[in-house]
Every structure is written in C-alpha cells, then in structure tokens.
C-alpha positions as semicolon CSV with decimal commas, in nm:
position;residue;x (nm);y (nm);z (nm)
1;M;-1,511;6,012;18,704
2;K;-1,851;5,848;18,679
3;I;-2,133;5,913;18,435
4;I;-2,462;5,811;18,595
5;F;-2,759;5,803;18,360
6;L;-3,071;5,884;18,560
7;G;-3,302;5,884;18,259
8;T;-3,256;5,811;17,890
9;S;-3,603;5,869;17,748
10;S;-3,693;6,135;17,496
11;G;-3,942;6,413;17,560
12;K;-4,218;6,159;17,502
13;T;-4,296;6,018;17,845
14;S;-4,214;5,651;17,891
15;A;-4,382;5,419;18,141
16;N;-4,049;5,248;18,204
17;R;-3,781;5,517;18,176
18;F;-3,726;5,868;18,303
19;H;-3,671;6,179;18,095
20;S;-3,314;6,244;17,985
21;S;-3,080;6,345;18,267
22;L;-2,745;6,237;18,403
23;V;-2,497;6,301;18,681
24;L;-2,127;6,364;18,632
25;S;-1,954;6,257;18,951
26;Y;-1,594;6,365;19,000
27;R;-1,436;6,311;19,340
28;D;-1,662;6,492;19,587
29;Y;-1,863;6,696;19,334
30;N;-2,184;6,568;19,174
31;L;-2,315;6,772;18,879
32;L;-2,672;6,701;18,770
33;I;-2,729;6,784;18,405
34;D;-3,091;6,894;18,357
35;S;-3,383;6,851;18,591
36;G;-3,690;6,757;18,392
37;E;-4,019;6,620;18,512
38;G;-3,960;6,321;18,740
39;T;-3,598;6,399;18,827
40;S;-3,656;6,357;19,201
41;R;-3,790;6,007;19,146
42;A;-3,511;5,932;18,898
43;L;-3,252;6,019;19,162
44;M;-3,427;5,795;19,415
45;S;-3,444;5,514;19,159
46;S;-3,066;5,540;19,111
47;G;-3,004;5,545;19,486
48;I;-2,867;5,900;19,481
49;D;-2,929;6,124;19,782
50;F;-3,089;6,455;19,678
51;N;-2,845;6,641;19,899
52;S;-2,540;6,480;19,740
53;I;-2,603;6,694;19,431
54;N;-2,366;6,991;19,443
55;G;-2,473;7,165;19,125
56;I;-2,730;7,157;18,844
57;L;-2,650;7,252;18,485
58;L;-2,955;7,344;18,276
59;T;-2,900;7,299;17,903
60;H;-3,229;7,463;17,795
61;L;-3,580;7,517;17,923
62;H;-3,793;7,251;17,757
63;P;-4,008;7,084;18,028
64;D;-3,839;6,743;17,996
65;H;-3,510;6,915;18,085
66;F;-3,629;7,180;18,330
67;A;-3,979;7,136;18,477
68;G;-3,867;6,919;18,771
69;L;-3,636;7,184;18,916
70;P;-3,876;7,335;19,178
71;G;-3,980;6,991;19,297
72;L;-3,621;6,876;19,332
73;I;-3,518;7,184;19,530
74;T;-3,825;7,139;19,750
75;Q;-3,718;6,779;19,819
76;M;-3,372;6,903;19,913
77;K;-3,532;7,141;20,164
78;M;-3,755;6,865;20,305
79;H;-3,445;6,648;20,347
80;Q;-3,283;6,917;20,562
81;R;-3,023;7,035;20,315
82;K;-2,782;7,291;20,461
83;K;-2,503;7,328;20,204
84;S;-2,539;7,568;19,913
85;L;-2,656;7,454;19,569
86;Q;-2,508;7,587;19,246
87;I;-2,733;7,633;18,942
88;F;-2,544;7,681;18,615
89;S;-2,719;7,833;18,314
90;H;-2,655;8,055;18,016
91;N;-2,668;8,420;18,114
92;S;-2,985;8,477;17,908
93;L;-3,175;8,214;18,111
94;K;-3,078;8,317;18,463
95;S;-3,369;8,554;18,537
96;T;-3,623;8,314;18,384
97;I;-3,502;8,035;18,612
98;Q;-3,507;8,258;18,918
99;N;-3,860;8,380;18,842
100;F;-3,979;8,025;18,772
101;L;-3,861;7,914;19,114
102;I;-4,013;8,216;19,291
103;N;-4,345;8,161;19,113
104;S;-4,328;7,799;19,225
105;Y;-4,304;7,932;19,583
106;V;-3,940;7,832;19,616
107;L;-3,858;8,152;19,803
108;P;-3,503;8,228;19,920
109;E;-3,635;8,348;20,257
110;R;-3,793;8,009;20,323
111;M;-3,496;7,794;20,223
112;N;-3,253;7,627;20,461
113;F;-2,970;7,671;20,212
114;E;-2,837;7,920;19,960
115;I;-2,886;7,884;19,585
116;E;-2,587;8,024;19,400
117;Y;-2,665;8,113;19,037
118;V;-2,364;8,079;18,809
119;A;-2,434;8,237;18,470
120;F;-2,206;8,182;18,173
121;N;-2,172;8,306;17,817
122;E;-2,090;8,106;17,507
123;N;-1,739;7,957;17,504
124;E;-1,673;8,081;17,856
125;N;-1,466;7,835;18,055
126;I;-1,641;7,764;18,385
127;R;-1,430;7,597;18,653
128;I;-1,626;7,382;18,896
129;T;-1,313;7,251;19,065
130;E;-0,948;7,281;18,973
131;K;-0,964;6,984;18,733
132;F;-1,335;6,986;18,642
133;G;-1,487;7,246;18,413
134;F;-1,708;7,305;18,113
135;S;-1,797;7,545;17,834
136;G;-2,117;7,572;17,630
137;R;-2,202;7,659;17,273
138;K;-2,545;7,739;17,133
139;N;-2,695;7,480;16,902
140;S;-2,993;7,505;16,666
141;H;-3,244;7,307;16,870
142;L;-3,470;7,607;16,934
143;S;-3,414;7,788;16,605
144;K;-3,769;7,716;16,486
145;L;-3,899;7,931;16,770
146;E;-3,714;8,245;16,656
147;N;-4,019;8,354;16,454
148;Y;-4,219;8,380;16,778
149;K;-3,985;8,637;16,933
150;S;-4,193;8,919;16,786
151;V;-4,501;8,782;16,964
152;Y;-4,322;8,677;17,284
153;P;-4,022;8,913;17,313
154;S;-3,926;8,769;17,653
155;L;-3,851;8,424;17,505
156;N;-3,499;8,311;17,582
157;L;-3,389;8,067;17,315
158;F;-3,050;7,939;17,428
159;S;-3,008;7,564;17,392
160;G;-2,656;7,446;17,456
161;S;-2,418;7,166;17,377
162;F;-2,135;7,128;17,627
163;L;-1,770;7,036;17,645
164;F;-1,655;6,897;17,979
165;E;-1,288;6,872;18,073
166;I;-1,214;6,641;18,362
167;E;-0,854;6,563;18,459
168;G;-0,741;6,614;18,101
169;K;-1,017;6,405;17,945
170;K;-1,262;6,579;17,713
171;M;-1,627;6,484;17,686
172;V;-1,902;6,639;17,473
173;Y;-2,271;6,622;17,562
174;T;-2,498;6,740;17,281
175;S;-2,815;6,777;17,486
176;D;-3,104;6,831;17,241
177;V;-3,001;6,931;16,888
178;G;-3,175;7,073;16,585
179;S;-2,973;6,922;16,302
180;E;-2,687;6,688;16,219
181;A;-2,456;6,991;16,202
182;D;-2,503;7,038;16,577
183;L;-2,308;6,719;16,637
184;L;-2,003;6,897;16,492
185;I;-2,018;7,205;16,715
186;F;-1,708;7,090;16,907
187;D;-1,538;6,935;16,606
188;D;-1,235;7,154;16,673
189;V;-1,179;6,990;17,012
190;A;-1,148;6,615;16,936
191;P;-1,313;6,484;17,256
192;D;-1,249;6,137;17,394
193;I;-1,613;6,070;17,485
194;F;-1,921;6,180;17,293
195;I;-2,270;6,163;17,444
196;T;-2,541;6,233;17,190
197;E;-2,916;6,235;17,180
198;V;-3,075;6,027;16,902
199;N;-3,431;6,154;16,901
200;H;-3,427;6,484;16,715
201;I;-3,195;6,335;16,455
202;S;-3,199;5,979;16,329
203;P;-2,981;5,724;16,509
204;Q;-2,827;5,627;16,176
205;S;-2,727;5,987;16,100
206;A;-2,581;6,035;16,445
207;L;-2,378;5,715;16,424
208;N;-2,254;5,794;16,072
209;I;-2,109;6,121;16,202
210;C;-1,973;5,977;16,526
211;L;-1,810;5,673;16,368
212;N;-1,613;5,895;16,133
213;S;-1,452;6,052;16,437
214;A;-1,179;5,937;16,671
215;Y;-1,407;5,919;16,977
216;T;-1,305;5,641;17,212
217;K;-1,664;5,599;17,338
218;I;-1,995;5,701;17,187
219;L;-2,289;5,703;17,429
220;L;-2,643;5,722;17,291
221;T;-2,926;5,864;17,501
222;H;-3,253;6,062;17,478
223;Y;-3,433;5,805;17,264
224;S;-3,798;5,704;17,272
225;D;-3,926;5,353;17,335
226;E;-4,018;5,338;16,967
227;D;-3,660;5,430;16,865
228;F;-3,498;5,143;17,053
229;P;-3,567;4,858;16,804
230;N;-3,422;5,067;16,522
231;I;-3,113;5,148;16,725
232;S;-3,065;4,780;16,812
233;E;-3,099;4,683;16,445
234;I;-2,840;4,939;16,337
235;L;-2,593;4,825;16,602
236;A;-2,640;4,459;16,510
237;S;-2,532;4,541;16,154
238;L;-2,198;4,687;16,265
239;P;-1,874;4,489;16,297
240;N;-1,781;4,393;16,652
241;S;-1,481;4,627;16,663
242;T;-1,705;4,922;16,578
243;R;-1,990;4,817;16,805
244;E;-1,753;4,803;17,103
245;R;-1,715;5,183;17,085
246;I;-2,089;5,240;17,128
247;I;-2,305;5,222;17,440
248;V;-2,681;5,263;17,431
249;A;-2,736;5,417;17,772
250;Q;-2,996;5,270;18,006
251;D;-3,161;5,426;18,310
252;R;-2,952;5,380;18,627
253;Q;-2,645;5,282;18,424
254;I;-2,307;5,388;18,566
255;I;-2,007;5,428;18,338
256;E;-1,665;5,485;18,492
257;I;-1,413;5,677;18,286
C-alpha cells in the first residue's frame, strides 16, 4: 500500500504547496481523499493520471477539500475516461454533492462514464475491495456552524475522521478536526498509522497526544507555511528514537507501508 501526498497545505493557499489531499493506492485501486481547489494540478504535479483514480472519498465540504471536484471530473472526461468513478460520502452529503456537480454543468447525460455514489453512515464498514475498507466517524470540526442551521436549514454539517483497514493494517486519517478530543475518536481501535492535520490544533498538542500512543508512524499534514518553522523546532527538541516515528508530509511524497 502506498500513501501519496498530493498536497499538504492548510486551507490558507500556499504559493508552493497544494491544499491537503492524498491518494491511498492498494494494488489496482487508487482512492483519492478529498478534491479541493487545485486537485487536478496536484495530480499532474505528482505524475498521477486522472483516469487512474478509481474513487474519491470526501471528508467534508469546505472548499479546500471539495471545490475542485467538478474540475477534476471534467478533466477525466476530457481525457476520455470510460470506466466508472466511485464517489464516497456521508449519506447526509450525497444530494449536496450531486447538485453541486449538476450546477457546475457536470451532467450525467454528457459524461462518457458513470459516477457511482456510495453513501455511508457513521461507523458503517465500507468495503472497497476484499482487503481494503474504511469507516467514518463524525468529528467536531463544523460544530461552530450548528447555530446557523436555523437560518440555513439545508446545511449539512458532517465532517469525518476515518479508519482505513488494508490487509490487516489499520490507519486513521483525522481530516480537519475541531478539538484535541477529535484525535481520540478512534482510540478504541489502536491503529498502526496515524495521519493528523496540525492546523486547527497546535502541532505540540497533536504530538503530545500521538506520542502517548502506540502508533508505529505519525504523519503530519494540513499545515500552513507559517506553521512549518514551529513544527521543525518541536521535532528538533525530541530524542532521535521518538523523532523517527514522525514524518512531516511534503507534497508529492510517497510512503510505502
């Protein structure tokens, strides 16, 4: 299994890095996690063919995780895609995603390929292949928007953290979080690999929680350019044996598990 980091930047646009997204590649299935602004260019920058993406998992609908979806699907069409594309999302987001694509003129009747929407509920085990699957749990990233539901009743406020199981290995991806407690959502699972954002919580807080765990590898992503010096300083203060467990992900980096 390969983890390919397409972009590692936060929601604040960087001149040198793409917004946070990654590909999980297992055998002949490539799962793109999120499709924010610039994802098509991020794939090109990493040398990944648009049409090699088999499925897209959307963690939530902030623009840096979602706004590039119509453009990416349009590129797939322009590159003569024929095979179907799976789009995975929480059940509450499915109709919003479909309407967003239609209102972006990505019309099923004009596509060369089928888009298969796979909706899931919390803690539902979704099998992508026999030995590759995931489940999602809601985190608190969008909790501050709950007060706006009375004004905008159509708001869908699912933001998920995800547990991936691949050939017996367990990996957690936090996506965006709202508090330190969100890093413990899968604390009952004891994953081998933990991928966490370090923008909405401090890098020091994230590392304090992660280093008290038994994670074999801790991968840090979704950080701003301004965050990087602080992260480097924190890592430099750690003993070598501890620092070896941590990787600060870079754009176009490939990690084989």
